[in-house]
C-alpha positions in Angstrom: 10.6 33.8 -12.6 12.9 31.6 -14.7 16.2 30.5 -13.1 19.2 28.4 -14.4 19.4 24.9 -13.1 22.9 25.6 -11.6 21.4 28.4 -9.5 18.6 26.4 -8.0 18.8 25.2 -4.2 16.8 22.7 -2.1 13.8 24.3 -1.1 13.0 26.1 -4.3 9.2 25.7 -5.3 8.2 25.1 -9.0 5.7 27.3 -10.4 5.5 25.3 -13.7 5.6 21.6 -15.0 9.1 20.7 -16.0 9.2 18.6 -19.3 12.0 16.6 -21.1 12.0 14.3 -23.9 8.4 13.1 -23.4 5.0 14.7 -23.6 4.6 14.3 -19.8 6.3 16.3 -17.1 9.2 14.8 -15.2 8.5 17.0 -12.3 5.3 18.7 -11.6 4.7 22.4 -10.4 4.3 23.1 -6.6 7.0 20.3 -6.0 9.6 21.4 -3.4 12.8 20.7 -4.8 15.1 18.1 -3.1 18.9 17.0 -3.8 17.0 14.0 -5.8 15.3 16.6 -7.9 18.2 18.4 -8.8 20.0 15.5 -10.0 16.8 14.6 -12.0 17.1 18.1 -13.7 20.9 17.7 -14.5 20.3 14.2 -15.8 17.7 15.2 -18.3 19.8 18.3 -19.1 17.3 20.8 -18.2 18.7 24.4 -18.5 16.1 26.5 -16.7 12.8 26.1 -14.7 10.3 28.4 -13.3 10.1 28.8 -9.4 8.9 31.0 -6.6 10.6 33.8 -5.4 10.8 32.5 -2.0 12.2 29.1 -0.7 9.9 27.0 1.4 11.3 28.2 4.5 10.3 31.7 3.6 13.5 33.2 2.7 13.7 35.2 -0.5 15.3 33.5 -3.6 16.5 35.9 -6.2 19.4 34.8 -8.3 21.2 37.7 -9.9 20.5 37.0 -13.6 17.1 35.3 -13.2 14.6 36.1 -15.9 11.7 38.3 -14.4 8.3 39.0 -15.6 7.6 42.5 -17.0 7.0 45.3 -14.6 3.6 45.5 -15.9 2.7 42.0 -15.3 4.2 42.0 -12.0 2.0 45.0 -10.7 -1.0 43.3 -12.0 -0.4 39.9 -10.6 -2.0 39.2 -7.3 -0.1 38.2 -4.3 -0.3 34.3 -4.3 -1.7 32.4 -1.4 1.6 30.6 -0.9 3.3 33.7 -0.3 0.9 34.8 2.4 1.2 31.3 3.9 5.0 31.1 4.0 5.2 34.5 5.7 2.6 33.3 8.1 4.6 30.3 8.9 7.8 32.2 9.5 6.1 34.9 11.4 4.6 32.1 13.8 8.0 30.6 14.1 9.5 33.9 15.3 6.7 34.0 17.9 7.0 30.5 19.2 10.7 30.9 19.6 10.0 33.9 21.7 7.6 31.6 23.8 10.4 29.1 24.4 12.2 31.8 26.2 9.2 32.6 28.4 7.6 35.6 26.3 3.8 35.8 26.5 1.6 35.4 23.5 0.8 38.6 21.7 -2.8 38.3 20.4 -2.7 41.1 18.0 0.4 39.4 16.2 -1.8 36.2 15.9 -4.4 38.0 14.3 -2.2 39.6 12.1 -1.0 36.2 10.9 -4.4 34.8 10.6 -6.4 37.7 8.8 -5.0 37.9 5.4 -4.7 34.1 5.2 -8.4 33.9 6.2 -9.4 36.2 3.5 -7.1 34.6 0.8 -8.8 31.0 1.8 -12.3 32.5 1.3 -11.4 33.5 -2.3 -9.4 30.1 -2.8 -10.8 27.4 -0.6 -9.4 24.5 -2.6 -6.0 25.4 -1.1 -6.9 23.3 1.7 -5.7 20.5 -0.3 -2.4 21.6 -0.6 -1.6 22.7 2.9 0.1 19.5 3.8 2.4 19.6 0.7 4.2 22.7 1.8 4.9 21.4 5.4 8.5 20.3 6.1 10.0 18.0 8.8 12.2 20.7 9.9 9.7 23.5 10.4 6.6 20.9 11.0 5.6 22.6 14.3 5.0 26.0 12.6 3.4 24.7 9.5 1.1 22.7 11.5 -0.1 25.4 13.7 -0.8 27.9 10.6 -2.5 24.9 8.6 -4.5 23.7 11.6 -5.9 27.2 12.0 -6.8 27.6 8.3 -8.5 24.1 8.3 -10.4 25.0 11.5 -11.5 28.4 10.1 -12.5 26.6 6.6 -14.4 23.8 8.7 -16.3 26.5 10.9 -17.3 28.1 7.8 -18.6 25.0 6.4 -20.6 24.3 9.5 -22.4 27.6 9.1 -20.6 29.4 12.2 -20.5 33.2 12.4 -17.5 35.1 11.3 -16.6 35.7 14.9 -16.8 31.9 15.7 -14.8 31.3 12.5 -11.9 33.6 13.9 -12.1 31.9 17.3 -11.6 28.5 15.6 -8.5 29.8 13.8 -7.1 31.4 16.9 -7.5 28.1 19.0 -6.2 26.2 16.0 -3.1 28.3 15.9 -2.5 28.4 19.4 -3.6 24.8 20.6 0.1 23.7 20.5 1.6 26.8 21.8 2.4 24.7 24.9 4.9 22.9 23.1 7.1 25.8 23.6 7.2 25.0 27.4 8.3 21.4 26.8 12.1 20.5 27.3 14.1 21.1 24.1 15.2 17.5 24.0 11.5 16.3 23.5 10.6 19.1 21.5 13.2 18.7 18.8 13.4 14.9 18.8 13.7 13.4 15.5 12.6 9.9 16.4 9.7 8.2 17.6 8.8 9.3 21.2 9.5 6.9 24.3 6.8 6.3 26.4 8.0 8.7 29.0 8.6 11.3 26.4 4.9 11.0 25.1 3.5 11.4 28.5 5.5 14.7 28.8 4.0 15.8 25.4 0.7 15.0 26.5 0.9 17.7 29.1 0.9 20.4 26.4 -2.6 21.3 26.2 -2.4 22.4 29.8 0.7 24.5 29.0 -1.3 26.0 25.9 -4.1 26.5 28.1 -2.4 28.4 30.7 -0.5 30.6 28.3 -3.6 31.4 26.3 -5.3 32.3 29.6 -2.9 35.0 30.2 -4.5 36.9 27.4 -7.1 39.3 28.4 -9.1 39.4 25.3 -9.5 35.8 24.9 -12.8 34.1 25.3 -13.8 30.9 27.2 -14.7 29.2 24.0 -11.4 29.4 22.7 -9.8 28.5 26.0 -11.8 25.4 26.0 -10.8 24.5 22.4 -7.2 24.9 23.4 -7.5 22.7 26.4 -9.7 20.0 24.6 -8.1 19.6 21.2 -6.9 15.9 22.1 -10.2 14.8 23.6 -12.0 12.3 21.7 -15.7 11.7 21.4 -15.4 8.1 23.3 -13.3 9.6 26.0 -10.1 7.9 24.9 -8.3 11.3 24.6 -6.6 13.6 27.0 -5.8 15.5 29.2 -9.3 15.1 30.9 -10.7 12.1 29.1 -14.1 13.6 28.8 -16.8 12.4 26.3 -18.5 14.0 23.5 -21.2 15.8 25.3 -18.5 17.7 27.4 -16.2 18.7 24.4 -16.8 22.3 23.0 -18.1 22.6 19.3 -14.8 24.6 18.4 -12.7 21.7 20.0 -14.4 19.0 17.8 -13.6 21.4 14.8 -10.0 21.9 15.8 -9.3 18.3 16.7 -10.4 17.3 13.1 -7.9 19.8 11.6 -5.4 18.9 14.0 -5.4 15.3 13.1 -6.0 15.7 9.2 -2.9 17.7 8.8 -0.9 15.8 11.3 -1.5 12.5 9.3 -1.0 14.0 6.1 2.2 15.9 6.7 5.9 14.8 6.7 7.7 14.1 9.8 11.2 13.0 10.7 10.0 9.5 11.2 7.0 9.3 8.5 6.6 10.5 4.9 4.1 12.9 3.8 0.7 10.8 3.0 -2.1 11.1 0.5 -5.1 13.1 1.8 -7.3 10.4 0.4 -5.9 7.5 2.3 -5.8 9.9 5.5 -9.6 10.9 5.0 -10.6 7.2 4.6 -8.5 6.3 7.7 -10.3 9.3 9.6 -13.7 8.1 8.7 -12.9 4.4 9.6 -10.2 3.8 12.1 -11.0 7.0 14.0 -14.7 6.4 13.9 -16.3 7.1 17.3 -13.2 9.0 18.2 -13.7 12.3 16.0 -16.8 14.1 15.6 -18.6 12.4 12.7 -20.2 15.5 11.3 -16.9 17.4 11.1 -15.1 14.5 9.6 -17.9 14.2 7.0 -17.5 17.9 6.2 -14.0 17.7 5.6 -14.3 14.5 3.5 -17.1 16.3 1.3 -14.9 19.1 0.7 -12.0 17.1 -0.2 -14.2 15.3 -2.7 -15.5 18.2 -4.1 -12.4 20.1 -4.9 -10.7 16.8 -6.0 -12.7 16.5 -9.4 -10.3 17.5 -12.2 -7.1 17.5 -9.8 -3.8 16.2 -11.2 -2.1 13.5 -9.0 0.8 11.3 -8.9 0.3 7.7 -8.5 2.5 5.4 -6.6 3.5 3.6 -9.8 4.9 6.9 -10.9 2.3 7.5 -13.6 0.2 10.9 -13.6 -3.4 10.9 -13.6 -6.6 13.3 -13.3 -9.2 12.4 -10.9 -12.6 12.0 -12.4 -14.8 10.6 -9.7 -14.6 9.9 -5.8 -17.0 7.8 -3.9 -17.8 9.1 -0.5 -17.9 5.5 0.8 -14.3 5.1 -0.4 -12.6 8.1 -0.6 -9.1 6.3 -1.0 -10.1 4.7 -4.0 -11.0 7.4 -6.5 -11.6 6.9 -10.4 -8.7 8.5 -12.3 -7.8 9.0 -15.8 -4.0 8.1 -16.5 -2.3 10.7 -18.9 0.0 8.5 -20.8 -2.6 5.8 -21.8 -6.0 7.8 -21.0 -7.2 4.6 -19.3 -9.7 5.2 -16.6 -9.0 2.9 -13.6 -9.9 2.9 -9.8 -7.2 3.4 -7.5 -7.1 0.4 -5.3 -5.5 1.4 -2.2 -2.9 -1.1 -0.9 -3.8 -3.5 -3.5 -2.6 -1.5 -6.5 -1.3 2.0 -7.4 -2.6 4.6 -4.8 -2.3 8.5 -4.8 1.1 9.5 -3.9 0.8 13.0 -4.2 -1.8 15.9 -5.3 -0.1 18.1 -7.8 -2.6 20.8 -8.9 -6.3 21.7 -9.6 
């Protein structure tokens, strides 16, 4: 829908690029508007923009005089992936808040969260590129759970797992941090780096998650192991049991990779959102020997496959399109800049790097 600038709020999600006096957009679609963006729109005298009907927190956004599409186009338009995703995050948030009060996990509701998203992801697998984009520091826990579940299901499919195993991977991804609900509120909602004592308390959450999931009659041993082991590492440096690769369940290896990738790309109170290309490069190098190499390689290959033709914003403010990615150096793809049409290699820390993925 099209909305007047004066009616916009922080948390609105752009559905179309915003142009001003230049041929290049000043703000790209899929951007989550902040106070700074609103100032930019005012400075450029932008009168109206196209936004989603929901804010990033999932609440409806419907200004009284917004310009709607016709009834015919609205009835024909499919429900976008983002709507399913935001609804899933808010549903998970409500469930998590019940868990903090001691409620048991209701598996039928977890399945209800995952089923429509899994179907959407099967039709639009490139959405794995954008999951981190919608995560906010305020609701990170809930975005992380849903995104880890989606990434785990995606990777399980890439590994050729059965439909049943893919669902189990998703359930384990969604519930591996359920035990966070049993942590003291002072630790759970902290907005700074954890102290050593707080971190030791957080490291108990796999046990808490395991015990909560174990109460569910219909849960499998595979899911239980994946939940318990999602912070274990191939070289035995993980927690809580410090087991090595041969003792880590195959679903655990998938959930671990999904968990690390989304955590490293997403915004936190103490860290900005990071480029998937820099993260996957770090995962393949700095995490070498810790994460399952086959699963990490599958994730890297998927990102590279989906990346060709993707619009990105570089750290120098320029917009560009990815035209080639080398598996040996995923953080340094070849891009074509929109303003000059020059083809350059992104040089990581030595030059402009990919700051944000915009659209494919």
